[in-house]
N, CA, C, O and CB atoms as a CASP TS submission, in Angstrom:
PFRMAT TS
TARGET T0000
AUTHOR 0000-0000-0000
METHOD Language model
MODEL 1
PARENT N/A
ATOM      1  N   MET     1      53.488   9.367  -9.838  1.00  0.00           N
ATOM      2  CA  MET     1      54.277   8.762 -10.873  1.00  0.00           C
ATOM      3  C   MET     1      54.640   9.844 -11.888  1.00  0.00           C
ATOM      4  O   MET     1      53.854  10.756 -12.144  1.00  0.00           O
ATOM      5  CB  MET     1      53.519   7.586 -11.538  1.00  0.00           C
ATOM      6  N   SER     2      55.811   9.734 -12.450  1.00  0.00           N
ATOM      7  CA  SER     2      56.210  10.669 -13.493  1.00  0.00           C
ATOM      8  C   SER     2      56.702   9.890 -14.703  1.00  0.00           C
ATOM      9  O   SER     2      57.126   8.738 -14.605  1.00  0.00           O
ATOM     10  CB  SER     2      57.304  11.640 -12.982  1.00  0.00           C
ATOM     11  N   TRP     3      56.632  10.547 -15.825  1.00  0.00           N
ATOM     12  CA  TRP     3      57.087   9.968 -17.081  1.00  0.00           C
ATOM     13  C   TRP     3      58.024  10.952 -17.760  1.00  0.00           C
ATOM     14  O   TRP     3      57.827  12.165 -17.686  1.00  0.00           O
ATOM     15  CB  TRP     3      55.889   9.613 -18.003  1.00  0.00           C
ATOM     16  N   ASP     4      59.019  10.436 -18.406  1.00  0.00           N
ATOM     17  CA  ASP     4      59.909  11.248 -19.226  1.00  0.00           C
ATOM     18  C   ASP     4      59.649  10.889 -20.686  1.00  0.00           C
ATOM     19  O   ASP     4      59.333   9.745 -21.011  1.00  0.00           O
ATOM     20  CB  ASP     4      61.417  11.022 -18.839  1.00  0.00           C
ATOM     21  N   ALA     5      59.784  11.860 -21.536  1.00  0.00           N
ATOM     22  CA  ALA     5      59.602  11.619 -22.965  1.00  0.00           C
ATOM     23  C   ALA     5      60.811  12.154 -23.705  1.00  0.00           C
ATOM     24  O   ALA     5      61.355  13.201 -23.355  1.00  0.00           O
ATOM     25  CB  ALA     5      58.295  12.277 -23.490  1.00  0.00           C
ATOM     26  N   LEU     6      61.218  11.441 -24.713  1.00  0.00           N
ATOM     27  CA  LEU     6      62.314  11.853 -25.580  1.00  0.00           C
ATOM     28  C   LEU     6      61.726  12.146 -26.948  1.00  0.00           C
ATOM     29  O   LEU     6      61.133  11.269 -27.577  1.00  0.00           O
ATOM     30  CB  LEU     6      63.436  10.758 -25.661  1.00  0.00           C
ATOM     31  N   LEU     7      61.890  13.370 -27.405  1.00  0.00           N
ATOM     32  CA  LEU     7      61.370  13.770 -28.710  1.00  0.00           C
ATOM     33  C   LEU     7      62.535  14.017 -29.651  1.00  0.00           C
ATOM     34  O   LEU     7      63.441  14.784 -29.327  1.00  0.00           O
ATOM     35  CB  LEU     7      60.475  15.034 -28.597  1.00  0.00           C
ATOM     36  N   LEU     8      62.521  13.378 -30.812  1.00  0.00           N
ATOM     37  CA  LEU     8      63.557  13.637 -31.800  1.00  0.00           C
ATOM     38  C   LEU     8      63.055  13.271 -33.177  1.00  0.00           C
ATOM     39  O   LEU     8      62.148  12.454 -33.335  1.00  0.00           O
ATOM     40  CB  LEU     8      64.836  12.861 -31.472  1.00  0.00           C
ATOM     41  N   ARG     9      63.652  13.885 -34.156  1.00  0.00           N
ATOM     42  CA  ARG     9      63.313  13.588 -35.547  1.00  0.00           C
ATOM     43  C   ARG     9      64.102  12.355 -35.983  1.00  0.00           C
ATOM     44  O   ARG     9      65.306  12.247 -35.751  1.00  0.00           O
ATOM     45  CB  ARG     9      63.617  14.811 -36.482  1.00  0.00           C
ATOM     46  N   LEU    10      63.391  11.436 -36.618  1.00  0.00           N
ATOM     47  CA  LEU    10      64.021  10.213 -37.107  1.00  0.00           C
ATOM     48  C   LEU    10      63.674  10.026 -38.576  1.00  0.00           C
ATOM     49  O   LEU    10      62.668  10.552 -39.052  1.00  0.00           O
ATOM     50  CB  LEU    10      63.574   8.982 -36.273  1.00  0.00           C
ATOM     51  N   PRO    11      64.502   9.277 -39.292  1.00  0.00           N
ATOM     52  CA  PRO    11      64.178   8.975 -40.686  1.00  0.00           C
ATOM     53  C   PRO    11      62.827   8.256 -40.776  1.00  0.00           C
ATOM     54  O   PRO    11      62.499   7.441 -39.914  1.00  0.00           O
ATOM     55  CB  PRO    11      65.292   8.113 -41.327  1.00  0.00           C
ATOM     56  N   ASP    12      62.054   8.554 -41.810  1.00  0.00           N
ATOM     57  CA  ASP    12      60.716   7.985 -41.968  1.00  0.00           C
ATOM     58  C   ASP    12      60.697   6.467 -42.102  1.00  0.00           C
ATOM     59  O   ASP    12      59.715   5.825 -41.729  1.00  0.00           O
ATOM     60  CB  ASP    12      60.061   8.586 -43.162  1.00  0.00           C
ATOM     61  N   ASP    13      61.768   5.891 -42.630  1.00  0.00           N
ATOM     62  CA  ASP    13      61.747   4.457 -42.922  1.00  0.00           C
ATOM     63  C   ASP    13      62.150   3.571 -41.740  1.00  0.00           C
ATOM     64  O   ASP    13      62.223   2.353 -41.899  1.00  0.00           O
ATOM     65  CB  ASP    13      62.657   4.174 -44.075  1.00  0.00           C
ATOM     66  N   LEU    14      62.408   4.134 -40.580  1.00  0.00           N
ATOM     67  CA  LEU    14      62.763   3.313 -39.419  1.00  0.00           C
ATOM     68  C   LEU    14      61.549   2.568 -38.895  1.00  0.00           C
ATOM     69  O   LEU    14      60.444   3.108 -38.848  1.00  0.00           O
ATOM     70  CB  LEU    14      63.367   4.180 -38.308  1.00  0.00           C
ATOM     71  N   THR    15      61.768   1.323 -38.504  1.00  0.00           N
ATOM     72  CA  THR    15      60.691   0.545 -37.900  1.00  0.00           C
ATOM     73  C   THR    15      61.039   0.107 -36.485  1.00  0.00           C
ATOM     74  O   THR    15      60.215  -0.493 -35.796  1.00  0.00           O
ATOM     75  CB  THR    15      60.379  -0.671 -38.754  1.00  0.00           C
ATOM     76  N   SER    16      62.261   0.407 -36.049  1.00  0.00           N
ATOM     77  CA  SER    16      62.710   0.006 -34.726  1.00  0.00           C
ATOM     78  C   SER    16      63.830   0.936 -34.268  1.00  0.00           C
ATOM     79  O   SER    16      64.594   1.439 -35.091  1.00  0.00           O
ATOM     80  CB  SER    16      63.184  -1.468 -34.728  1.00  0.00           C
ATOM     81  N   VAL    17      63.931   1.166 -32.961  1.00  0.00           N
ATOM     82  CA  VAL    17      65.023   2.002 -32.459  1.00  0.00           C
ATOM     83  C   VAL    17      66.381   1.369 -32.729  1.00  0.00           C
ATOM     84  O   VAL    17      67.387   2.074 -32.795  1.00  0.00           O
ATOM     85  CB  VAL    17      64.856   2.251 -30.962  1.00  0.00           C
ATOM     86  N   GLN    18      66.423   0.058 -32.885  1.00  0.00           N
ATOM     87  CA  GLN    18      67.691  -0.616 -33.196  1.00  0.00           C
ATOM     88  C   GLN    18      68.215  -0.230 -34.573  1.00  0.00           C
ATOM     89  O   GLN    18      69.395  -0.430 -34.862  1.00  0.00           O
ATOM     90  CB  GLN    18      67.517  -2.129 -33.120  1.00  0.00           C
ATOM     91  N   GLU    19      67.359   0.317 -35.420  1.00  0.00           N
ATOM     92  CA  GLU    19      67.768   0.719 -36.771  1.00  0.00           C
ATOM     93  C   GLU    19      68.359   2.122 -36.828  1.00  0.00           C
ATOM     94  O   GLU    19      68.833   2.541 -37.884  1.00  0.00           O
ATOM     95  CB  GLU    19      66.590   0.640 -37.705  1.00  0.00           C
ATOM     96  N   ILE    20      68.342   2.852 -35.731  1.00  0.00           N
ATOM     97  CA  ILE    20      68.914   4.197 -35.739  1.00  0.00           C
ATOM     98  C   ILE    20      70.426   4.076 -35.897  1.00  0.00           C
ATOM     99  O   ILE    20      71.085   3.462 -35.059  1.00  0.00           O
ATOM    100  CB  ILE    20      68.545   4.980 -34.432  1.00  0.00           C
ATOM    101  N   PRO    21      70.975   4.644 -36.944  1.00  0.00           N
ATOM    102  CA  PRO    21      72.426   4.555 -37.142  1.00  0.00           C
ATOM    103  C   PRO    21      73.180   5.278 -36.011  1.00  0.00           C
ATOM    104  O   PRO    21      72.721   6.306 -35.513  1.00  0.00           O
ATOM    105  CB  PRO    21      72.817   5.156 -38.518  1.00  0.00           C
ATOM    106  N   ALA    22      74.305   4.747 -35.622  1.00  0.00           N
ATOM    107  CA  ALA    22      75.124   5.370 -34.569  1.00  0.00           C
ATOM    108  C   ALA    22      75.534   6.781 -34.971  1.00  0.00           C
ATOM    109  O   ALA    22      75.763   7.630 -34.109  1.00  0.00           O
ATOM    110  CB  ALA    22      76.381   4.518 -34.278  1.00  0.00           C
ATOM    111  N   SER    23      75.626   7.032 -36.255  1.00  0.00           N
ATOM    112  CA  SER    23      76.052   8.344 -36.740  1.00  0.00           C
ATOM    113  C   SER    23      74.889   9.330 -36.878  1.00  0.00           C
ATOM    114  O   SER    23      75.097  10.475 -37.280  1.00  0.00           O
ATOM    115  CB  SER    23      76.750   8.193 -38.075  1.00  0.00           C
ATOM    116  N   HIS    24      73.685   8.904 -36.552  1.00  0.00           N
ATOM    117  CA  HIS    24      72.507   9.770 -36.738  1.00  0.00           C
ATOM    118  C   HIS    24      72.589  10.995 -35.833  1.00  0.00           C
ATOM    119  O   HIS    24      72.790  10.879 -34.624  1.00  0.00           O
ATOM    120  CB  HIS    24      71.203   8.986 -36.449  1.00  0.00           C
ATOM    121  N   ALA    25      72.433  12.155 -36.429  1.00  0.00           N
ATOM    122  CA  ALA    25      72.397  13.423 -35.692  1.00  0.00           C
ATOM    123  C   ALA    25      71.062  14.082 -36.015  1.00  0.00           C
ATOM    124  O   ALA    25      70.923  14.707 -37.067  1.00  0.00           O
ATOM    125  CB  ALA    25      73.621  14.368 -36.071  1.00  0.00           C
ATOM    126  N   PRO    26      70.071  13.952 -35.122  1.00  0.00           N
ATOM    127  CA  PRO    26      68.738  14.468 -35.436  1.00  0.00           C
ATOM    128  C   PRO    26      68.722  15.979 -35.600  1.00  0.00           C
ATOM    129  O   PRO    26      69.469  16.707 -34.947  1.00  0.00           O
ATOM    130  CB  PRO    26      67.762  14.069 -34.358  1.00  0.00           C
ATOM    131  N   ALA    27      67.851  16.424 -36.490  1.00  0.00           N
ATOM    132  CA  ALA    27      67.666  17.858 -36.700  1.00  0.00           C
ATOM    133  C   ALA    27      66.935  18.449 -35.495  1.00  0.00           C
ATOM    134  O   ALA    27      66.200  17.740 -34.808  1.00  0.00           O
ATOM    135  CB  ALA    27      66.876  18.134 -38.018  1.00  0.00           C
ATOM    136  N   PRO    28      67.130  19.724 -35.239  1.00  0.00           N
ATOM    137  CA  PRO    28      66.389  20.364 -34.140  1.00  0.00           C
ATOM    138  C   PRO    28      64.881  20.247 -34.363  1.00  0.00           C
ATOM    139  O   PRO    28      64.410  20.252 -35.500  1.00  0.00           O
ATOM    140  CB  PRO    28      66.791  21.854 -34.010  1.00  0.00           C
ATOM    141  N   LEU    29      64.135  20.141 -33.274  1.00  0.00           N
ATOM    142  CA  LEU    29      62.680  20.058 -33.354  1.00  0.00           C
ATOM    143  C   LEU    29      62.057  21.407 -33.680  1.00  0.00           C
ATOM    144  O   LEU    29      60.991  21.469 -34.292  1.00  0.00           O
ATOM    145  CB  LEU    29      62.111  19.530 -32.050  1.00  0.00           C
ATOM    146  N   GLY    30      62.705  22.463 -33.282  1.00  0.00           N
ATOM    147  CA  GLY    30      62.169  23.797 -33.493  1.00  0.00           C
ATOM    148  C   GLY    30      62.446  24.664 -32.280  1.00  0.00           C
ATOM    149  O   GLY    30      63.214  24.295 -31.392  1.00  0.00           O
ATOM    150  N   ARG    31      61.803  25.828 -32.258  1.00  0.00           N
ATOM    151  CA  ARG    31      61.995  26.721 -31.119  1.00  0.00           C
ATOM    152  C   ARG    31      61.342  26.122 -29.881  1.00  0.00           C
ATOM    153  O   ARG    31      60.287  25.494 -29.966  1.00  0.00           O
ATOM    154  CB  ARG    31      61.415  28.124 -31.415  1.00  0.00           C
ATOM    155  N   ARG    32      61.978  26.321 -28.733  1.00  0.00           N
ATOM    156  CA  ARG    32      61.494  25.749 -27.471  1.00  0.00           C
ATOM    157  C   ARG    32      60.017  26.051 -27.253  1.00  0.00           C
ATOM    158  O   ARG    32      59.240  25.156 -26.920  1.00  0.00           O
ATOM    159  CB  ARG    32      62.312  26.285 -26.293  1.00  0.00           C
ATOM    160  N   HIS    33      59.630  27.302 -27.440  1.00  0.00           N
ATOM    161  CA  HIS    33      58.239  27.702 -27.229  1.00  0.00           C
ATOM    162  C   HIS    33      57.292  26.878 -28.106  1.00  0.00           C
ATOM    163  O   HIS    33      56.248  26.426 -27.637  1.00  0.00           O
ATOM    164  CB  HIS    33      58.065  29.201 -27.525  1.00  0.00           C
ATOM    165  N   ASP    34      57.651  26.686 -29.365  1.00  0.00           N
ATOM    166  CA  ASP    34      56.806  25.936 -30.293  1.00  0.00           C
ATOM    167  C   ASP    34      56.716  24.460 -29.912  1.00  0.00           C
ATOM    168  O   ASP    34      55.649  23.851 -29.998  1.00  0.00           O
ATOM    169  CB  ASP    34      57.340  26.072 -31.714  1.00  0.00           C
ATOM    170  N   VAL    35      57.842  23.896 -29.493  1.00  0.00           N
ATOM    171  CA  VAL    35      57.852  22.483 -29.088  1.00  0.00           C
ATOM    172  C   VAL    35      56.989  22.282 -27.838  1.00  0.00           C
ATOM    173  O   VAL    35      56.197  21.342 -27.776  1.00  0.00           O
ATOM    174  CB  VAL    35      59.305  22.000 -28.823  1.00  0.00           C
ATOM    175  N   LEU    36      57.143  23.164 -26.843  1.00  0.00           N
ATOM    176  CA  LEU    36      56.338  23.043 -25.625  1.00  0.00           C
ATOM    177  C   LEU    36      54.854  23.225 -25.923  1.00  0.00           C
ATOM    178  O   LEU    36      54.017  22.552 -25.323  1.00  0.00           O
ATOM    179  CB  LEU    36      56.792  24.068 -24.583  1.00  0.00           C
ATOM    180  N   ALA    37      54.523  24.122 -26.837  1.00  0.00           N
ATOM    181  CA  ALA    37      53.122  24.318 -27.220  1.00  0.00           C
ATOM    182  C   ALA    37      52.571  23.059 -27.883  1.00  0.00           C
ATOM    183  O   ALA    37      51.433  22.671 -27.621  1.00  0.00           O
ATOM    184  CB  ALA    37      52.980  25.528 -28.168  1.00  0.00           C
ATOM    185  N   ALA    38      53.360  22.424 -28.730  1.00  0.00           N
ATOM    186  CA  ALA    38      52.908  21.197 -29.392  1.00  0.00           C
ATOM    187  C   ALA    38      52.721  20.071 -28.381  1.00  0.00           C
ATOM    188  O   ALA    38      51.760  19.307 -28.476  1.00  0.00           O
ATOM    189  CB  ALA    38      53.910  20.772 -30.476  1.00  0.00           C
ATOM    190  N   VAL    39      53.625  19.964 -27.421  1.00  0.00           N
ATOM    191  CA  VAL    39      53.497  18.943 -26.376  1.00  0.00           C
ATOM    192  C   VAL    39      52.233  19.197 -25.563  1.00  0.00           C
ATOM    193  O   VAL    39      51.502  18.258 -25.247  1.00  0.00           O
ATOM    194  CB  VAL    39      54.746  18.934 -25.452  1.00  0.00           C
ATOM    195  N   THR    40      51.971  20.445 -25.223  1.00  0.00           N
ATOM    196  CA  THR    40      50.775  20.788 -24.452  1.00  0.00           C
ATOM    197  C   THR    40      49.504  20.458 -25.229  1.00  0.00           C
ATOM    198  O   THR    40      48.531  19.979 -24.646  1.00  0.00           O
ATOM    199  CB  THR    40      50.790  22.273 -24.078  1.00  0.00           C
ATOM    200  N   ARG    41      49.502  20.706 -26.527  1.00  0.00           N
ATOM    201  CA  ARG    41      48.329  20.355 -27.340  1.00  0.00           C
ATOM    202  C   ARG    41      48.123  18.841 -27.393  1.00  0.00           C
ATOM    203  O   ARG    41      46.992  18.360 -27.329  1.00  0.00           O
ATOM    204  CB  ARG    41      48.480  20.914 -28.767  1.00  0.00           C
ATOM    205  N   ALA    42      49.217  18.098 -27.510  1.00  0.00           N
ATOM    206  CA  ALA    42      49.123  16.644 -27.622  1.00  0.00           C
ATOM    207  C   ALA    42      48.822  15.974 -26.285  1.00  0.00           C
ATOM    208  O   ALA    42      48.170  14.931 -26.234  1.00  0.00           O
ATOM    209  CB  ALA    42      50.410  16.087 -28.190  1.00  0.00           C
ATOM    210  N   CYS    43      49.304  16.584 -25.208  1.00  0.00           N
ATOM    211  CA  CYS    43      49.160  15.988 -23.873  1.00  0.00           C
ATOM    212  C   CYS    43      48.903  17.097 -22.864  1.00  0.00           C
ATOM    213  O   CYS    43      49.819  17.507 -22.151  1.00  0.00           O
ATOM    214  CB  CYS    43      50.432  15.165 -23.479  1.00  0.00           C
ATOM    215  N   PRO    44      47.667  17.590 -22.793  1.00  0.00           N
ATOM    216  CA  PRO    44      47.357  18.742 -21.941  1.00  0.00           C
ATOM    217  C   PRO    44      47.692  18.546 -20.464  1.00  0.00           C
ATOM    218  O   PRO    44      47.907  19.524 -19.747  1.00  0.00           O
ATOM    219  CB  PRO    44      45.910  19.069 -22.065  1.00  0.00           C
ATOM    220  N   GLU    45      47.740  17.313 -20.006  1.00  0.00           N
ATOM    221  CA  GLU    45      48.044  17.072 -18.594  1.00  0.00           C
ATOM    222  C   GLU    45      49.555  17.069 -18.303  1.00  0.00           C
ATOM    223  O   GLU    45      49.956  16.885 -17.153  1.00  0.00           O
ATOM    224  CB  GLU    45      47.439  15.745 -18.161  1.00  0.00           C
ATOM    225  N   ALA    46      50.381  17.266 -19.312  1.00  0.00           N
ATOM    226  CA  ALA    46      51.831  17.307 -19.111  1.00  0.00           C
ATOM    227  C   ALA    46      52.215  18.477 -18.206  1.00  0.00           C
ATOM    228  O   ALA    46      51.720  19.593 -18.365  1.00  0.00           O
ATOM    229  CB  ALA    46      52.563  17.417 -20.465  1.00  0.00           C
ATOM    230  N   ASP    47      53.093  18.203 -17.270  1.00  0.00           N
ATOM    231  CA  ASP    47      53.578  19.246 -16.355  1.00  0.00           C
ATOM    232  C   ASP    47      54.882  19.797 -16.909  1.00  0.00           C
ATOM    233  O   ASP    47      55.927  19.151 -16.827  1.00  0.00           O
ATOM    234  CB  ASP    47      53.780  18.689 -14.898  1.00  0.00           C
ATOM    235  N   LEU    48      54.813  20.978 -17.466  1.00  0.00           N
ATOM    236  CA  LEU    48      55.986  21.612 -18.064  1.00  0.00           C
ATOM    237  C   LEU    48      56.450  22.794 -17.202  1.00  0.00           C
ATOM    238  O   LEU    48      57.044  23.749 -17.703  1.00  0.00           O
ATOM    239  CB  LEU    48      55.671  22.083 -19.508  1.00  0.00           C
ATOM    240  N   SER    49      56.171  22.711 -15.914  1.00  0.00           N
ATOM    241  CA  SER    49      56.442  23.835 -15.019  1.00  0.00           C
ATOM    242  C   SER    49      57.913  24.016 -14.656  1.00  0.00           C
ATOM    243  O   SER    49      58.300  25.092 -14.199  1.00  0.00           O
ATOM    244  CB  SER    49      55.657  23.667 -13.771  1.00  0.00           C
ATOM    245  N   ASP    50      58.737  22.994 -14.848  1.00  0.00           N
ATOM    246  CA  ASP    50      60.154  23.103 -14.517  1.00  0.00           C
ATOM    247  C   ASP    50      60.946  23.370 -15.796  1.00  0.00           C
ATOM    248  O   ASP    50      61.226  22.432 -16.544  1.00  0.00           O
ATOM    249  CB  ASP    50      60.664  21.810 -13.808  1.00  0.00           C
ATOM    250  N   PRO    51      61.307  24.603 -16.063  1.00  0.00           N
ATOM    251  CA  PRO    51      61.972  24.921 -17.325  1.00  0.00           C
ATOM    252  C   PRO    51      63.376  24.368 -17.456  1.00  0.00           C
ATOM    253  O   PRO    51      63.945  24.410 -18.546  1.00  0.00           O
ATOM    254  CB  PRO    51      62.021  26.382 -17.498  1.00  0.00           C
ATOM    255  N   SER    52      63.958  23.849 -16.378  1.00  0.00           N
ATOM    256  CA  SER    52      65.310  23.317 -16.464  1.00  0.00           C
ATOM    257  C   SER    52      65.324  21.897 -17.006  1.00  0.00           C
ATOM    258  O   SER    52      66.393  21.332 -17.242  1.00  0.00           O
ATOM    259  CB  SER    52      65.974  23.356 -15.106  1.00  0.00           C
ATOM    260  N   GLN    53      64.171  21.327 -17.202  1.00  0.00           N
ATOM    261  CA  GLN    53      64.116  19.915 -17.636  1.00  0.00           C
ATOM    262  C   GLN    53      63.579  19.774 -19.011  1.00  0.00           C
ATOM    263  O   GLN    53      63.470  18.658 -19.519  1.00  0.00           O
ATOM    264  CB  GLN    53      63.280  19.098 -16.701  1.00  0.00           C
TER
END
């Protein structure tokens, strides 16, 4: 089984994905290396071996 995750910055006051404005343009999460390191710390079993994804 595999899982996909979507990571993005959202306004703090949202309580539901339905509240995301259509015009919302999320800020970058950071440098790829830093984001992958954070994901690995949060979920060590994550398979990040395919860099194209």
